[in-house]
Structures are given as C-alpha cells and as structure tokens.
N, C-alpha and C positions, 0 to 999 in steps of 0.2 A: 482894056476897055470894051473893044469889040466883042470879045469873049463874054464878058459879063452881060452885055446886051443880048448876045445870042442866047446865052443860058437862061436869061430871064424871060426871053420869048418862048423857049421850048418849055419852060416850067409852066407858064400861063396856058399854053396849048395843053398840055398834060391835065392840068387842073380843069380846064373847061371841057375837055374830052371825057371827063369821068362818066362812069355807067349811070344812067338815070334809073330810078326805081320803076319796074313794070307794075302797073295797077290794073292788069287784065284780069276779069274774072270769066271763067268758061268751065265746062263741065271737065272735072279732074284736072283743071289748071287754075293756079292763084299765082298771077305774076309769073316768076320764074320757077314755082313749084308745080311739079306735074305728079300723076299718079305712082310714078316708080321712084320719086325723090325719097332718099332716107334721111332720116332725123340728122345725122352727121353732116349732111350736105346743106343744111340750113345755114351753117356759119358762113360757107362760102357764097350762097345766094344773097344773103343779107350781109355782106361783109362790110357795108357801110353804116349798119345799124347794129342795135344791141339785142342780144338774146338772153332772156332770163329762163332758166330751167326750174320748173317746180316739179320735182320728182316725188312719187307718191310716198316713198319711205321717210323723207324728211321734209314733206310739205307741211307748213302751218296754216295753209289755207283749208277750206272745207273740201277741197277736190280729193277724190279717191282714185285719181289716175294721173299720169305723167302729163305735163303740158309745158310747151315751149312758147313763151311770149315774145313777140317781137316788137321792139320800140325804135322809132326812128331817132336820130342825134338830137332832135328838139325835145324828146321825152314822150312823144305821142304814141299810143298804142296802135299798132298797125294790124296785128293778127295774132291768133293763138293757135297753135298747131297741136294735135294730140296723136301720139303714134298708135298704130295697131297693137304693138308688143310693148308693154312697159319695160324700162330699165334696159333696152336694147337700142343702142345707137344706129344699128343697121337696119331698124324696123322702118318700113314704109309708113306713110302718113294715113291716119284713120279720117280725120276731119280737120277742116280749118274754120275758125270762127273769125269773121271779118270785123274790124272795129274802125277802120279809116275811111271816111267817106270818099276819097279819091278812088277806090277800088270800083270798078265798073264792068259790066259785060259789053259786048259789042253793040247790043241794043240799048245801052246807056242806063240800065238798071244797076242800083246800088243803095248804100245805106240813105242816100239822100232822097231816093225815089218814094213815091207813094204806092198804095195798093193799085190804084188805077194804072200806073206805069208797069207794075208787075203783070197784071192781067191783059193788059193791051199787047204784051210782048211774048208772054209764056202761058202755058197751060197749067192751072193749079190742079194736080192730080188727087190731092186728099187734103182735107181739113180736119185737124185734131185740136181739141180744147184742152188746155191745162188749167190749173188754178187761176192764174193771172194773165196768160197769153193765149193766142191762137197761133198754132203752127201749120203753115202752108208747106205743102210737099210739091216741089217742082222737079219732075223726073228729067226734063230736058236738061237741067243744069245740075242734077244730081244734088240739089240743095234743099235745105229748109229755111223758111222765111218766117220770122216771128213778128207779130203785131200784139201790141199791149191791149188788153180788154177794155181799157179806159178809152181808147181810140173808137171803140164799138158802142160807148155809153154803157158799158157793163162794169159796175163797181163791185160786185159781190165775187168771192173767191170760189166760185162752183165750177163744175166740169161739164156744164150742160152743153149739149150738141150746138155747135154754130155752123150755120150754112154760108157758104159763099156769098150769097146775095145780101147778108146781113153786114158785111163789112163795106163801110163807106168808101167811096173813091179816094177820099183825101187822107185815109188812115196812113199814119206814119209808119214806116218799117223800123222795128226795134232792133232786130239783129238778122244776119244771114250766116248760115253755116254751110259749107261745101264738104260733101262726103266722097271719100276716095275708095269706092269698092266696085 
C-alpha cells in the first residue's frame, strides 16, 4: 500500500512538472524556435502539440510552398512555420506566422495589441499597402505586422500609399510574421 501511495505521488509530481509552452516573441526567436532551428526539430520543440505538414507537392491548399502548422492539444492554431528550402527536413526556418494570442514580446506586443501598442514600443521602418491590408515592417523584431484596411476606414481594394499617421491608435493587429534571415 505504501508503495502505491509513493508511486502515485511521483506520478503526480511528474505530471505537474511537465514543460510549459514558451510564448516569447523576439528577433529570430519564437518560443523555443530560434534562427538555427531545423524543420525536423519542430517535433521535439512542440512535443506536446500537433504538427500538420502541408508540403508543396501534395498540398490541396492554395499555398505554393511547404508549411508546418502547429496546433495545441485543444486544436487551437499556434503558429505556421515555413522552411527556407522546400522538401528538406534539415532546412532552417524562413518565417513563422503567429496565430495564438498568448505569444508576446518582452514589451508585451502580440496579436491582442493595437497599433498604438506597436508604435509606443517599436519603430515602424516601412509601410506597404496591399489590396486589403497594410504591412508594417519592424526591423527591431525582424517582423512584419498586418492591419486590415477596414481598421483605417478604407473599404476599397486599392494599393494607394498609406502613411503611418493615417493608422488609428486603436487599429487592431490582424497578423504578425517573424522572419529568420
């Protein structure tokens, strides 16, 4: 009986000491992924999560490049990693697109942030307009941040030039991509 109790205590301690997910965003670091991480290492970094591979050759989505989508056990999409070299598991990562709102920089910036949160903490080095979004380039993070043009009150699908001053402080962040180069 004493052995069963001791074994039960050990099992509970092991379960409670399981590795927590690292939600840190930084230049060339997304959680446990760094600039030298190879695609095949994602399995061990996200061992408690699920990885879905969309490879270019058998991809039924519209993507024309390899993607590795990481989901937590509850089915929430955490991030998508794209390798520099397709069909090569030893390739390092080219970029990671963030989907989970728990990921944040040391200054608190993440998907839950507003445009004001971004510009109060980081310098926006370039603004580029696409048909439906504005892309902000943040060199300090080696990241691009997208904001839907609807947040700016623009409903047409043009590529007219957008200035930083045109973006309202409360504009919501649509997406964040970190680049590893």
